[in-house]
C-alpha positions as CSV (number, residue, x, y, z in Angstrom):
1,A,57.6,108.5,127.1
2,W,58.6,112.1,126.4
3,Q,62.2,111.2,127.4
4,D,62.1,108.4,124.8
5,K,60.8,110.8,122.2
6,M,63.5,113.4,123.2
7,R,66.1,110.6,123.1
8,A,64.9,109.5,119.6
9,D,64.9,113.1,118.4
10,L,68.4,113.8,119.7
11,K,69.7,110.5,118.1
12,Q,68.0,111.6,114.8
13,K,69.7,115.0,115.0
14,M,73.1,113.3,115.8
15,Y,72.6,111.0,112.8
16,V,71.8,113.9,110.5
17,K,74.9,115.8,111.7
18,E,77.1,112.7,111.3
19,Q,75.7,112.3,107.8
20,K,76.5,115.9,107.1
21,M,80.0,115.4,108.5
22,A,80.5,112.4,106.2
23,E,79.3,114.4,103.2
24,V,81.7,117.3,104.1
25,I,84.6,114.9,104.5
26,T,83.8,113.2,101.2
27,S,83.4,116.6,99.5
28,V,86.6,118.0,100.9
29,K,88.5,114.8,99.8
30,L,87.1,115.1,96.3
31,C,87.9,118.8,96.2
32,Q,91.5,118.2,97.5
33,D,92.0,115.5,94.9
34,R,90.8,117.8,92.1
35,L,93.0,120.6,93.4
36,E,96.0,118.2,93.6
37,A,95.4,117.1,90.0
38,E,95.1,120.8,88.9
39,W,98.3,121.7,90.8
40,M,100.1,118.8,89.2
41,E,98.9,119.8,85.7
42,I,100.0,123.4,86.2
43,N,103.3,122.3,87.6
44,N,103.9,119.9,84.7
45,V,103.1,122.6,82.1
46,F,105.6,125.0,83.8
47,S,108.2,122.3,84.1
48,E,108.0,121.7,80.4
49,V,108.1,125.5,79.7
50,I,111.2,125.8,81.9
51,K,112.8,122.8,80.2
52,V,112.2,124.3,76.7
53,V,113.6,127.7,77.8
54,E,116.6,126.1,79.4
55,D,117.3,124.0,76.3
56,A,116.9,127.2,74.1
57,R,119.2,129.1,76.5
58,Q,121.9,126.3,76.3
59,K,121.6,126.2,72.5
60,A,122.2,129.9,72.4
61,L,125.0,129.9,74.9
62,D,126.9,126.9,73.4
63,P,128.4,128.7,70.4
64,V,129.4,131.6,72.6
65,E,131.1,129.3,75.1
66,I,132.9,127.6,72.2
67,R,134.1,130.9,70.9
68,R,135.1,132.0,74.4
69,Q,137.3,128.9,74.8
70,Q,138.7,129.5,71.3
71,V,139.6,133.1,72.1
72,K,141.2,132.0,75.3
73,R,143.2,129.3,73.5
74,E,144.2,131.6,70.7
75,S,145.3,134.4,73.0
76,S,147.3,132.0,75.1
77,D,149.0,130.7,71.9
78,L,149.7,134.2,70.8
79,L,151.1,135.3,74.1
80,L,153.4,132.2,74.2
81,E,154.6,133.0,70.6
82,L,155.2,136.6,71.5
83,Q,157.1,135.6,74.6
84,K,159.3,133.2,72.5
85,Q,160.0,136.1,70.1
86,I,160.9,138.4,73.1
87,D,163.2,135.7,74.5
88,S,164.9,135.3,71.1
89,L,165.4,139.0,70.8
90,K,166.7,139.2,74.3
91,D,169.2,136.3,73.5
92,S,170.3,138.3,70.4
93,L,170.8,141.4,72.5
94,D,172.8,139.4,75.1
95,E,175.0,138.0,72.3
96,L,175.7,141.5,71.0
97,D,176.5,142.6,74.5
98,E,178.9,139.7,74.9
99,L,180.6,140.6,71.6
100,D,181.0,144.1,72.8
101,L,182.7,142.9,76.0
102,Q,185.0,140.6,74.0
103,N,186.0,143.4,71.5
104,P,185.9,146.7,73.4
105,V,186.1,149.8,71.3
106,L,189.3,151.6,72.1
107,P,189.2,155.3,72.4
108,N,191.2,157.3,69.9
């Protein structure tokens, strides 16, 4: 009889512990779900902030990039024009040198 009572007492304690385990598992799951939702909310807020900052950055950089390309294009055009002028002057100089060779100055 005392063994039956002991057996019943142990089964009762096991049942209580199993119930506690189930409560802990349920509580942990609920807590994890809440933490996941909080994490997602924070992540979404910061993702939006990052997007706004990146958009503002791009909006600020676009005119600078346009000007940068414009300066590059204008300087390239200017350098080409100057090179043409140098080539033209060089051709004129070569023509003068050619004339000098054709009509040498005779010493007195």
